[in-house]
C-alpha positions as CSV (number, residue, x, y, z in Angstrom):
1,X,32.0,7.6,-53.3
2,X,35.1,8.7,-51.5
3,X,37.3,6.2,-49.7
4,X,38.4,6.0,-46.0
5,X,41.1,4.0,-44.3
6,X,42.5,4.0,-40.8
7,X,45.1,2.1,-38.7
8,X,46.0,1.9,-35.1
9,X,48.6,-0.7,-34.1
10,X,52.3,-1.4,-33.7
11,X,53.5,-0.9,-37.3
12,X,54.0,2.3,-39.3
13,X,50.5,3.5,-40.1
14,X,51.4,5.1,-43.4
15,X,52.3,1.8,-45.0
16,X,48.7,0.4,-44.6
17,X,47.1,3.8,-45.3
18,X,48.8,4.1,-48.7
19,X,48.2,0.5,-49.7
20,X,44.6,0.8,-48.6
21,X,44.0,4.0,-50.5
22,X,45.3,2.4,-53.6
23,X,42.7,-0.3,-53.3
24,X,40.0,2.4,-52.7
25,X,41.1,4.7,-55.5
26,X,38.2,3.5,-57.7
27,X,35.9,5.2,-55.1
28,X,37.5,8.6,-55.5
29,X,40.5,10.0,-57.2
30,X,40.4,13.8,-57.3
31,X,42.8,14.1,-54.3
32,X,44.1,12.0,-51.5
33,X,45.7,12.5,-48.1
34,X,46.7,11.0,-44.7
35,X,47.0,12.2,-41.2
36,X,49.2,10.4,-38.6
37,X,50.0,10.9,-35.0
38,X,52.2,9.3,-32.3
39,X,53.1,9.7,-28.7
40,X,54.5,13.2,-29.2
41,X,50.9,14.3,-29.7
42,X,51.6,15.9,-33.0
43,X,49.3,15.3,-36.0
44,X,51.1,15.3,-39.3
45,X,49.0,15.8,-42.4
46,X,50.1,15.2,-46.0
47,X,47.7,15.5,-48.9
48,X,47.8,16.0,-52.6
49,X,45.5,16.7,-55.5
50,X,45.3,14.0,-58.2
51,X,45.9,10.3,-57.8
52,X,47.4,8.2,-55.1
53,X,50.8,8.2,-56.9
54,X,51.0,11.9,-56.3
55,X,50.5,11.5,-52.6
56,X,53.0,8.6,-52.5
57,X,55.6,10.7,-54.2
58,X,55.1,13.5,-51.7
59,X,55.5,11.1,-48.8
60,X,58.5,9.3,-50.2
61,X,61.1,11.6,-48.7
62,X,59.7,11.7,-45.2
63,X,57.4,8.7,-44.4
64,X,55.9,9.4,-41.0
65,X,56.8,6.7,-38.4
66,X,53.6,7.1,-36.4
67,X,51.5,4.0,-35.6
68,X,48.1,5.6,-35.8
69,X,46.6,7.3,-38.8
70,X,43.6,8.0,-41.1
71,X,43.5,8.4,-44.9
72,X,41.1,9.5,-47.6
73,X,40.7,9.5,-51.3
74,X,38.2,12.1,-52.5
75,X,35.5,12.4,-55.2
76,X,34.6,16.0,-55.1
77,X,31.0,17.0,-54.2
78,X,31.4,20.4,-52.4
79,X,34.4,22.4,-53.6
80,X,36.9,22.0,-56.4
81,X,39.3,19.1,-56.6
82,X,42.4,20.9,-55.3
83,X,45.0,20.7,-52.5
84,X,43.0,22.9,-50.1
85,X,39.8,20.8,-50.3
86,X,41.6,17.5,-50.1
87,X,41.0,15.5,-46.9
88,X,42.0,15.1,-44.1
89,X,40.5,18.3,-42.6
90,X,41.5,19.7,-39.2
91,X,40.6,22.2,-36.6
92,X,42.7,23.8,-33.8
93,X,44.4,26.9,-32.6
94,X,47.1,26.7,-35.3
95,X,47.5,24.9,-38.7
96,X,50.7,23.3,-37.4
97,X,49.1,21.8,-34.3
98,X,45.5,20.8,-35.1
99,X,43.4,19.4,-32.2
100,X,41.1,17.3,-34.2
101,X,41.4,15.8,-37.7
102,X,38.8,13.9,-39.8
103,X,38.2,12.1,-43.0
104,X,34.6,12.1,-44.2
105,X,32.4,10.4,-46.8
106,X,28.9,11.6,-47.5
107,X,27.2,14.9,-47.8
108,X,26.2,17.3,-44.9
109,X,23.1,19.0,-46.0
110,X,23.0,21.7,-43.3
111,X,26.7,22.5,-43.5
112,X,26.2,26.1,-44.5
113,X,24.1,26.8,-41.4
114,X,26.7,25.1,-39.2
115,X,29.4,27.0,-40.9
116,X,27.9,30.4,-40.2
117,X,27.3,29.5,-36.6
118,X,30.9,28.3,-36.1
119,X,32.3,31.4,-37.8
120,X,30.4,33.5,-35.3
121,X,32.1,31.5,-32.5
122,X,35.5,32.4,-34.0
123,X,36.3,29.3,-36.2
124,X,38.2,30.1,-39.4
125,X,37.3,28.0,-42.5
126,X,39.8,27.5,-45.2
127,X,38.1,25.0,-47.6
128,X,34.9,25.0,-49.7
129,X,33.8,21.6,-48.4
130,X,30.9,20.6,-46.4
131,X,33.2,18.3,-44.4
132,X,35.1,21.1,-42.7
133,X,32.0,22.1,-40.7
134,X,32.2,18.7,-39.0
135,X,35.7,19.0,-37.7
136,X,35.1,22.5,-36.4
137,X,31.9,21.3,-34.7
138,X,33.9,18.5,-33.1
139,X,36.5,20.9,-31.8
140,X,33.8,23.2,-30.5
141,X,32.3,20.4,-28.4
142,X,35.8,19.2,-27.4
143,X,36.5,22.7,-25.9
144,X,33.4,22.4,-23.8
145,X,34.3,18.9,-22.6
146,X,37.8,20.1,-21.6
147,X,36.4,23.0,-19.7
148,X,34.1,20.7,-17.7
149,X,36.5,17.8,-17.3
150,X,38.6,17.0,-14.2
151,X,41.0,14.7,-16.2
152,X,44.3,15.8,-17.7
153,X,43.5,14.0,-21.0
154,X,40.0,13.5,-22.4
155,X,38.7,9.9,-21.7
156,X,37.2,7.5,-24.1
157,X,33.8,8.3,-22.7
158,X,34.3,12.0,-23.0
159,X,35.5,11.8,-26.7
160,X,32.6,9.4,-27.5
161,X,30.3,12.0,-26.1
162,X,31.9,14.7,-28.2
163,X,31.3,12.7,-31.3
164,X,27.7,11.9,-30.3
165,X,26.9,15.6,-29.7
166,X,28.4,16.5,-33.0
167,X,26.7,13.9,-35.2
168,X,23.4,14.7,-33.6
169,X,23.6,18.1,-35.2
170,X,24.4,16.8,-38.7
171,X,21.8,16.5,-41.4
172,X,22.7,14.2,-44.3
173,X,25.1,11.2,-44.5
174,X,28.5,10.5,-43.1
175,X,31.2,7.9,-42.7
176,X,33.8,9.5,-40.3
177,X,37.3,8.6,-39.2
178,X,38.4,10.9,-36.4
179,X,41.7,11.4,-34.5
180,X,42.3,13.7,-31.5
181,X,45.8,15.1,-30.9
182,X,45.8,14.2,-27.2
183,X,44.8,10.6,-27.8
184,X,47.3,8.9,-30.3
185,X,46.1,5.5,-29.2
186,X,42.5,6.0,-30.5
187,X,40.5,6.4,-33.8
188,X,36.8,7.1,-33.5
189,X,34.5,6.1,-36.4
190,X,30.9,7.1,-36.9
191,X,28.4,6.1,-39.6
192,X,25.1,7.2,-41.0
193,X,24.3,6.2,-44.6
194,X,28.0,5.8,-45.7
195,X,29.6,2.4,-45.1
196,X,32.4,1.7,-42.7
197,X,34.1,-1.6,-41.8
198,X,36.4,-2.3,-38.9
199,X,39.2,-4.9,-39.3
200,X,40.2,-6.8,-36.1
201,X,43.5,-8.5,-35.4
202,X,45.8,-9.3,-32.5
203,X,48.4,-6.5,-33.3
204,X,46.2,-3.8,-34.9
205,X,42.7,-2.6,-35.8
206,X,41.8,-1.2,-39.1
207,X,39.1,1.1,-40.6
208,X,37.9,1.2,-44.2
209,X,34.9,2.3,-46.2
210,X,34.7,-1.2,-47.7
211,X,36.4,-4.5,-47.1
212,X,38.9,-4.4,-50.0
213,X,41.7,-2.7,-48.2
214,X,41.5,-5.2,-45.3
215,X,42.2,-8.3,-47.5
216,X,45.6,-9.8,-46.6
217,X,45.8,-7.9,-43.3
218,X,42.9,-9.5,-41.4
219,X,40.0,-11.8,-42.1
220,X,38.0,-10.7,-39.1
221,X,35.7,-7.7,-39.7
222,X,32.9,-5.8,-38.1
223,X,30.3,-3.9,-40.3
224,X,29.2,-0.7,-38.6
225,X,25.5,0.1,-38.8
226,X,23.8,3.5,-39.0
227,X,24.1,5.7,-35.9
228,X,26.9,3.5,-34.5
229,X,30.1,5.0,-33.1
230,X,33.3,2.8,-32.8
231,X,36.2,3.5,-30.5
232,X,39.1,1.7,-32.2
233,X,42.4,0.9,-30.4
234,X,45.3,-1.3,-31.1
235,X,44.0,-4.1,-28.9
236,X,40.3,-3.3,-28.5
237,X,37.1,-2.3,-30.2
238,X,34.1,-0.8,-28.5
239,X,30.9,0.1,-30.3
240,X,28.0,2.3,-29.1
241,X,24.8,3.4,-30.6
242,X,24.3,7.2,-30.7
243,X,21.0,6.9,-28.8
244,X,20.9,3.5,-27.0
245,X,24.4,3.0,-25.7
246,X,26.7,0.0,-25.8
247,X,26.4,-2.4,-28.7
248,X,27.5,-6.1,-28.7
249,X,29.2,-6.3,-32.1
250,X,29.4,-9.4,-34.2
251,X,32.8,-10.3,-35.8
252,X,32.4,-11.8,-39.3
253,X,34.8,-13.6,-41.6
254,X,36.1,-11.7,-44.6
255,X,35.3,-13.7,-47.7
256,X,37.9,-12.1,-50.0
257,X,41.6,-12.6,-50.2
258,X,44.3,-10.2,-51.3
259,X,44.6,-11.9,-54.7
260,X,41.0,-11.1,-55.3
261,X,41.7,-7.3,-55.3
262,X,45.1,-7.4,-56.9
263,X,45.7,-7.0,-60.7
264,X,47.7,-10.2,-61.2
265,X,48.7,-10.5,-64.8
266,X,46.3,-7.9,-66.1
267,X,47.1,-4.3,-67.0
268,X,43.9,-3.0,-65.3
269,X,40.9,-4.1,-63.3
270,X,38.4,-3.7,-66.1
271,X,40.1,-6.3,-68.4
272,X,40.6,-8.6,-65.4
273,X,37.0,-8.5,-64.4
274,X,35.8,-9.0,-68.0
275,X,37.8,-12.2,-68.2
276,X,36.7,-13.3,-64.7
277,X,33.1,-13.6,-65.8
278,X,33.1,-17.4,-66.5
279,X,34.2,-17.9,-62.9
280,X,31.9,-15.2,-61.4
281,X,29.0,-16.8,-63.2
282,X,29.9,-20.2,-61.8
283,X,30.1,-18.6,-58.3
284,X,26.7,-17.0,-58.7
285,X,24.9,-20.2,-59.7
286,X,26.8,-22.5,-57.3
287,X,24.4,-24.3,-55.0
288,X,21.4,-22.6,-56.5
289,X,20.2,-25.0,-59.1
290,X,18.4,-28.2,-58.4
291,X,18.0,-30.7,-61.3
292,X,16.0,-33.0,-58.9
293,X,13.3,-30.3,-58.5
294,X,13.9,-28.5,-61.8
295,X,14.1,-25.2,-60.0
296,X,16.4,-22.8,-58.4
297,X,17.2,-22.5,-54.7
298,X,17.5,-19.3,-52.7
299,X,18.2,-19.5,-49.0
300,X,17.9,-15.8,-48.1
301,X,14.6,-14.7,-49.4
302,X,13.0,-15.1,-46.0
303,X,9.6,-15.6,-47.4
304,X,7.8,-18.9,-47.6
305,X,6.8,-20.6,-50.9
306,X,3.2,-19.8,-50.1
307,X,4.0,-16.1,-49.6
308,X,6.0,-16.1,-52.8
309,X,3.3,-17.9,-54.7
310,X,0.8,-15.1,-53.7
311,X,3.0,-12.4,-55.3
312,X,1.1,-11.0,-58.2
313,X,3.4,-8.1,-59.2
314,X,7.2,-7.6,-58.9
315,X,8.9,-4.2,-58.8
316,X,12.6,-4.0,-59.7
317,X,14.4,-0.8,-58.8
318,X,18.0,0.1,-59.5
319,X,20.3,2.7,-61.1
320,X,22.7,2.7,-64.0
321,X,24.0,-0.7,-65.1
322,X,21.9,-2.4,-62.5
323,X,18.8,-0.8,-64.0
324,X,19.7,-2.3,-67.4
325,X,20.0,-5.7,-65.7
326,X,16.6,-5.1,-64.2
327,X,15.2,-4.5,-67.7
328,X,16.4,-7.9,-68.7
329,X,14.9,-9.3,-65.5
330,X,11.5,-7.9,-66.5
331,X,11.6,-9.8,-69.8
332,X,12.8,-13.0,-68.1
333,X,10.4,-13.1,-65.2
334,X,7.4,-12.2,-67.3
335,X,8.2,-14.8,-69.9
336,X,9.0,-17.6,-67.4
337,X,6.5,-16.9,-64.6
338,X,3.8,-14.8,-66.3
339,X,4.0,-12.3,-63.4
340,X,3.8,-8.6,-64.3
341,X,7.1,-6.9,-63.6
342,X,7.8,-3.1,-63.5
343,X,11.2,-1.6,-63.6
344,X,11.8,1.8,-61.9
345,X,14.7,4.1,-61.7
346,X,15.4,4.2,-58.0
347,X,16.1,7.9,-58.2
348,X,12.5,8.5,-59.4
349,X,10.8,5.9,-57.3
350,X,11.9,7.4,-54.1
351,X,10.0,10.6,-54.9
352,X,6.9,9.0,-56.5
353,X,3.9,7.4,-55.0
354,X,2.8,4.8,-57.6
355,X,-0.3,2.7,-57.1
356,X,0.8,-0.8,-56.0
357,X,-1.2,-3.9,-55.2
358,X,-0.8,-5.4,-51.7
359,X,0.9,-8.5,-53.1
360,X,3.8,-6.6,-54.7
361,X,7.3,-7.8,-54.0
362,X,10.1,-5.2,-54.3
363,X,13.7,-6.0,-55.3
364,X,16.5,-3.4,-55.1
365,X,19.5,-4.2,-57.3
366,X,22.9,-2.7,-56.5
367,X,26.4,-4.1,-57.0
368,X,27.7,-2.3,-53.9
369,X,24.6,-2.5,-51.8
370,X,25.2,1.1,-50.9
371,X,23.6,3.0,-53.8
372,X,21.9,6.0,-52.1
373,X,18.9,6.2,-54.4
374,X,18.2,2.5,-54.4
375,X,18.5,2.3,-50.6
376,X,16.2,5.3,-50.3
377,X,13.6,3.7,-52.6
378,X,13.7,0.4,-50.7
379,X,13.3,2.2,-47.4
380,X,10.2,4.1,-48.8
381,X,8.7,0.8,-50.1
382,X,9.4,-0.9,-46.8
383,X,7.8,2.0,-44.9
384,X,4.7,1.4,-46.9
385,X,4.6,-2.2,-45.8
386,X,5.9,-4.0,-48.9
387,X,8.4,-6.8,-48.6
388,X,11.8,-5.7,-49.8
389,X,14.6,-7.9,-51.1
390,X,18.1,-6.9,-52.1
391,X,20.2,-8.3,-55.0
392,X,23.8,-7.1,-54.3
393,X,27.4,-8.2,-54.4
394,X,28.8,-6.9,-51.1
395,X,28.2,-8.9,-48.0
396,X,27.3,-6.7,-45.0
397,X,26.3,-3.8,-47.2
398,X,23.5,-1.5,-46.1
399,X,20.9,-2.8,-48.6
400,X,21.7,-6.4,-47.5
401,X,21.3,-5.4,-43.8
402,X,18.1,-3.4,-44.2
403,X,16.2,-5.5,-46.7
404,X,13.8,-8.2,-45.5
405,X,15.9,-10.8,-47.4
406,X,17.9,-11.1,-50.5
407,X,20.4,-12.7,-52.8
408,X,24.2,-12.2,-52.9
409,X,25.8,-12.3,-56.3
410,X,29.1,-13.8,-55.1
411,X,30.7,-12.3,-58.2
412,X,33.8,-11.3,-56.2
413,X,35.2,-7.8,-55.7
414,X,34.5,-5.5,-58.6
415,X,37.1,-2.7,-58.6
416,X,36.7,-1.1,-62.0
417,X,34.2,1.7,-62.0
418,X,32.4,0.4,-65.1
419,X,30.6,-2.7,-64.0
420,X,31.1,-5.9,-66.0
421,X,31.1,-9.1,-64.1
422,X,28.5,-7.8,-61.6
423,X,26.2,-7.0,-64.5
424,X,26.2,-10.5,-65.9
425,X,25.9,-12.0,-62.4
426,X,22.8,-9.8,-61.8
427,X,21.2,-11.0,-65.1
428,X,22.0,-14.7,-64.1
429,X,20.5,-14.1,-60.7
430,X,17.3,-12.7,-62.3
431,X,17.2,-15.6,-64.7
432,X,17.3,-18.0,-61.8
433,X,14.6,-15.9,-60.1
434,X,12.5,-16.2,-63.2
435,X,12.9,-20.0,-63.1
436,X,12.0,-20.0,-59.4
437,X,8.8,-18.1,-59.9
438,X,8.0,-20.0,-63.1
439,X,8.1,-23.3,-61.2
440,X,5.9,-21.9,-58.6
441,X,3.3,-21.1,-61.3
442,X,3.3,-22.4,-64.8
443,X,6.7,-24.0,-65.8
444,X,6.6,-27.8,-66.1
445,X,9.3,-30.0,-64.6
446,X,10.7,-30.6,-68.1
447,X,10.9,-26.9,-68.9
448,X,12.6,-26.2,-65.7
449,X,15.1,-29.0,-66.3
450,X,16.0,-27.6,-69.7
451,X,16.5,-24.1,-68.4
452,X,18.9,-25.4,-65.7
453,X,20.9,-27.4,-68.3
454,X,21.2,-24.3,-70.4
455,X,22.3,-22.2,-67.4
456,X,24.9,-24.7,-66.4
457,X,26.6,-24.5,-69.9
458,X,26.8,-20.7,-69.7
459,X,30.3,-20.3,-68.2
460,X,31.9,-22.3,-71.0
461,X,29.9,-20.4,-73.6
462,X,31.2,-17.1,-72.1
463,X,34.7,-18.4,-72.3
464,X,34.2,-19.0,-76.0
465,X,32.8,-15.5,-76.4
466,X,36.0,-14.1,-74.8
467,X,38.1,-15.7,-77.5
468,X,37.1,-12.9,-79.9
469,X,39.2,-10.4,-77.9
470,X,41.9,-10.0,-80.6
471,X,39.4,-9.5,-83.4
472,X,37.5,-6.9,-81.4
473,X,40.7,-5.0,-80.7
474,X,41.2,-4.8,-84.5
475,X,37.7,-3.5,-85.0
476,X,38.3,-0.9,-82.2
477,X,41.3,0.4,-84.1
478,X,39.1,1.0,-87.1
479,X,36.4,3.0,-85.1
480,X,38.1,4.5,-82.0
481,X,38.3,8.1,-83.5
482,X,34.6,8.5,-84.2
483,X,32.4,10.7,-82.0
484,X,29.0,8.9,-82.1
485,X,27.7,5.4,-81.9
486,X,24.2,3.8,-82.2
487,X,23.4,0.5,-80.4
488,X,20.4,-1.4,-81.6
489,X,18.7,-4.6,-80.2
490,X,15.3,-6.1,-79.7
491,X,13.6,-8.2,-77.2
492,X,16.1,-9.5,-74.6
493,X,18.9,-7.6,-76.3
494,X,17.3,-4.2,-76.2
495,X,18.7,-3.7,-72.6
496,X,22.0,-5.1,-74.0
497,X,22.0,-2.1,-76.5
498,X,21.5,0.3,-73.6
499,X,24.3,-1.3,-71.6
500,X,26.7,-1.4,-74.5
501,X,26.1,2.3,-75.2
502,X,26.6,3.1,-71.5
503,X,29.9,1.2,-71.3
504,X,31.2,3.1,-74.3
505,X,30.1,6.5,-72.8
506,X,31.5,5.7,-69.4
507,X,35.1,4.8,-70.3
508,X,35.8,6.3,-73.7
509,X,33.7,9.5,-73.5
510,X,32.2,8.9,-76.9
511,X,28.5,9.8,-77.3
512,X,26.5,6.6,-77.7
513,X,22.8,5.9,-77.8
514,X,21.0,2.6,-77.2
515,X,17.6,2.0,-78.8
516,X,15.1,-0.8,-79.6
517,X,16.0,-1.6,-83.2
518,X,12.4,-1.1,-84.3
519,X,12.5,2.5,-83.0
520,X,15.2,3.3,-85.6
521,X,12.6,4.7,-88.0
522,X,11.0,6.8,-85.3
523,X,13.8,9.4,-85.1
524,X,17.3,7.9,-84.5
525,X,17.7,7.0,-88.2
526,X,18.3,10.8,-88.7
527,X,21.7,10.3,-87.0
528,X,22.9,7.7,-89.5
529,X,25.7,8.8,-91.7
530,X,29.1,7.5,-92.9
531,X,30.7,8.8,-89.6
532,X,28.3,7.1,-87.2
533,X,28.7,3.3,-86.7
534,X,25.7,1.3,-85.6
535,X,26.2,-1.8,-83.4
536,X,23.4,-4.3,-84.2
537,X,23.0,-6.9,-81.6
538,X,21.4,-9.7,-83.6
539,X,22.1,-13.3,-82.5
540,X,19.7,-15.8,-84.2
541,X,16.3,-16.0,-82.6
542,X,12.7,-14.9,-82.9
543,X,13.5,-11.3,-83.9
544,X,16.5,-11.9,-86.1
545,X,14.8,-11.0,-89.4
546,X,13.4,-7.8,-87.9
547,X,16.8,-6.6,-86.8
548,X,18.3,-7.6,-90.2
549,X,15.8,-5.3,-91.8
550,X,17.0,-2.4,-89.7
551,X,20.6,-3.3,-90.5
552,X,19.8,-3.0,-94.2
553,X,18.1,0.3,-93.7
554,X,21.3,1.6,-92.1
555,X,23.4,0.3,-94.9
556,X,21.1,1.9,-97.5
557,X,22.0,5.3,-96.0
558,X,25.7,4.8,-95.9
559,X,26.1,4.0,-92.2
560,X,28.8,1.5,-91.1
561,X,27.5,-1.5,-89.2
562,X,29.2,-3.7,-86.6
563,X,27.0,-6.8,-86.1
564,X,27.0,-9.1,-83.0
565,X,25.9,-12.3,-84.6
566,X,25.6,-16.0,-84.0
567,X,28.6,-18.1,-85.1
568,X,26.4,-20.0,-87.6
569,X,25.0,-16.9,-89.3
570,X,26.1,-16.9,-92.9
571,X,23.8,-14.0,-94.0
572,X,25.0,-11.1,-91.9
573,X,28.6,-11.0,-93.2
574,X,27.3,-10.1,-96.7
575,X,25.8,-6.8,-95.4
576,X,27.6,-5.7,-92.2
577,X,31.0,-4.1,-92.4
578,X,32.3,-6.0,-89.4
579,X,30.9,-9.1,-87.7
580,X,31.7,-10.3,-84.1
581,X,30.6,-13.9,-83.7
582,X,29.2,-15.3,-80.4
583,X,28.3,-18.9,-79.6
584,X,24.7,-20.0,-80.0
585,X,22.7,-19.8,-76.8
586,X,19.0,-19.8,-75.9
587,X,17.4,-16.4,-76.3
588,X,16.8,-15.9,-72.6
589,X,20.6,-16.2,-72.0
590,X,21.7,-14.0,-75.0
591,X,22.0,-10.8,-72.9
592,X,24.8,-12.4,-70.9
593,X,26.7,-13.6,-73.9
594,X,26.1,-10.7,-76.3
595,X,27.3,-8.1,-73.7
596,X,30.8,-9.7,-73.7
597,X,32.0,-8.4,-77.1
598,X,30.5,-5.0,-76.2
599,X,32.4,-4.8,-73.0
600,X,35.6,-5.6,-74.9
601,X,34.8,-3.2,-77.7
602,X,34.4,-0.4,-75.2
603,X,37.5,-1.4,-73.4
604,X,39.7,-1.4,-76.5
605,X,38.3,1.8,-77.9
606,X,39.0,3.6,-74.5
607,X,42.5,2.2,-74.4
608,X,43.2,3.4,-77.9
609,X,41.9,6.9,-77.0
610,X,44.2,7.0,-73.9
611,X,41.5,6.9,-71.3
612,X,41.8,5.5,-67.8
613,X,39.3,2.6,-68.0
614,X,39.4,1.9,-64.3
615,X,38.9,5.5,-63.2
616,X,36.9,7.3,-65.9
617,X,36.5,11.0,-65.4
618,X,33.7,12.4,-63.2
619,X,32.6,8.9,-62.2
620,X,32.9,6.9,-58.9
621,X,32.2,3.2,-58.3
622,X,29.6,3.5,-55.6
623,X,27.1,6.4,-55.8
624,X,26.5,6.8,-52.0
625,X,25.3,10.4,-52.2
626,X,22.2,11.8,-54.0
C-alpha cells in the first residue's frame, strides 16, 4: 500500500526521491518523507503529513545535496496519519544524529512484543507505528556488531548480518529500505511479502516498491524475491538470501516508459486510463487470437492441452474489482466451455477448506499481482496440490512469480486507485480463456471463428462508447448531489451493476448498491423513491424484456432511471429519464462495453463533488496487507 523509493549515485538524491514519490502517491498519501546522507555521515530527515506537494514545499528552501537517500509515502495502518508517524523512522543516541533510518511497507504482527523488549533495553519510542520497532531492532543488532568488530566502519558483510538477524525476528510482511549513518555509499533493501524493485544503471542504482518510478531513469531492473536482501551501491548490486547466501540475480528489461506513467494531456490518471481502454484491449489480445485454429493462444499457462482438457472445475479467486471481473468470467467460461466455475473472495478462501475435485484449476486475478489475500489464497491452494495460475498486470509481481503459470494483461501501468482499464482487460482475458477451453471441449471451428471476429472489433466499439463522455457529464450534473444509487443488471451485466456501484462508492463517496435486476422485488425496491436514481444496464439481448419490466416497476414508484441501452433501442427513451447509448455488441462482450459509461458517470459525479478521483479517501491501489 505504501510506497518506497531509494537512490544511491552521483546526482542529488532528493530530485529522484521526490519525482519517484509523486509516481507512487497512488499507493499511499497520508504522509511522506525522505532521508538523505552524504560523506559527512549526517542523516537529514524531512517529512510532512498530507500529500507529496506538502513535502516538496517543505524541502524547497533547503534541498539536501546528498547523493544517497530513501523516501516513503504512507497509507496508515498502525498509528494516525500525522507528522510523528510519517516515515522515515530512525534510531540512535540523539534525534539530530540517528544511526539507522528506514522506510517500511507491510505490517509487523509481533511489533508490540518487540517494542516491549526494546524498551527494557533502553530504546525510546516516539511513534505509534509498527515500523519503529524494526529500526530500533536494527540499531540494537548494530550495537552488538560494533562491539565485536575490529573494523573502524561496519563492513558490507557486517551490515548484511545486522539486517538478517533483524528480519529473522519479524513476524508479518515487510519491504525495507535502510541506510546507516556510517555508510553513505550504501542502501540495504529487504523483502518479505511486500514488493521491491532495484533499478540498475552505470551512474546510479535505484530502489522502488514498483517499477513506475524507474521509468525514464533506467530500463534495467531486478525484482527482489521473498527473504532476499540487497546491498545497493552506486556501481554495484549484491543480493543474498536470508538463509542460503549469495544469489545470482537476473536483470530484466523494464517494459514501461516515462510517458506511460505521466498524465500527458489529461487532468488526472483516472480519465487518462478510461480513455486508454481501446489501446489496452488491443494490447491484451495482441498475439493471442488465431483465426486459423479458431482459438486463443496462451504461452504462459505451463500446462499441456491434455492436462487442460482434463480440467473439470475452475476456481477463480480475487478481491474488489478483480472479483467482479471473475464473476463475468464465471458466466463466460461456463457458457463457452460448459465447465463448472466457482468464484471466491480470496479473503474468504484463504481461511476456508472447501471440497474440491482433483482436476480443479485455480486462477488468482489481481491487477497488481501483489494483493495479499489473493496471494495467500493461491499459496493455500498450491500447498494442497492444485495447479495455480495468475492473471495480473504487473510483470515480475509476486503472484506472477509464485504461480505455476499465468497470463499478463499487458494493459499498461494503472496509476488511478479505482481500476478501469485493468478491469476491462481482465474480462477480455477471461473471454479468451472461455474461448480456449470451449475449443478444447464443445465449441465448433465456426463458433470459435465468430467469437474471435467479435473480439477483434471490440477496441473500435469501445472508442465509440467513449464518445458519450459529454452527454454523461450533463447527466452527472443532474444527479451529483444525491446520496444513494441503485445499479441493476442481469446475466452478463449483473457483475457490471456491482462494478458500476463500486466505482461510484470508491471515488464519489455516494452510497450505491448493485443487484441482479430480478432481485429488485426481493427487498431493494423498498429503497426506490424520487431521490434515489436507478441505473438500469439493459443493452438489447436475451434478458432485455425482463430488465425493462424492472425499469417500469421503478418508474411506477416515482424513481428516476438512467438506462444504459443499445443505440438502436427506441423503446427505452419513452420510459427512462435519461438514456446513455452504447454500440451493439454480442452479449458475451457487453460487460466490457457497458462499463464504459458507468466509469465516466462515476468520474464526472466525483469531479462535480470535488473529490480526488485518483486518490480517494481511505483507499490504496494495492492492498498488500491483510
